[in-house]
C-alpha positions, 0 to 999 in steps of 0.5 A: 246542253239544255234548254234554258228559260230564255230559248225561245221556239217562237216564229216572229220575223225580228230578231228582237227578245220578246218583250215578254215569255209570261202570264202577266196576273198583275200590272205590269210594264213593257218596254219597247224603245229598246234600240230593236224598237227604235227603227222598227214600227210594226216590231212596236205594234207587234209586241204590243199586242202580245203584252196586252195577250199576256196580261190577266182578266182585271191588269194593266200592261204600261206601252212604253213606246220608241220616241221615234213614232212620236204619238202612240196615237198615230200609230198605235191605237188603231191596230189595238182596237182592230186586235182587241175591239171593245175588250181591251181601253187604253189611256194616254198617260205622258210622255217620258224624259227621253220622248219615249210615250206610256199609254197603259191599256186596261184588260 
């Protein structure tokens, strides 16, 4: 049986599907509010960082975080700063109707 494009050989501590497996040369949104994100703040941070890493220079990614984790300034901003320094800029956009939050990261 041949491999499908969705087969992944990444070593992750989580069983969650990667948020993306390609580099986006456009602006896009990463959905970090799926059920597997609800109780796993580390997964949200890990996949948020991966989403930024998969965004080409000159574009942005909207990180849509799960409501269970509260405002992203409480758990995500420091992690982005530690990982990327001043290579990226981010801004809080809004709280979604479902309670999640949107952070736009400019690469």
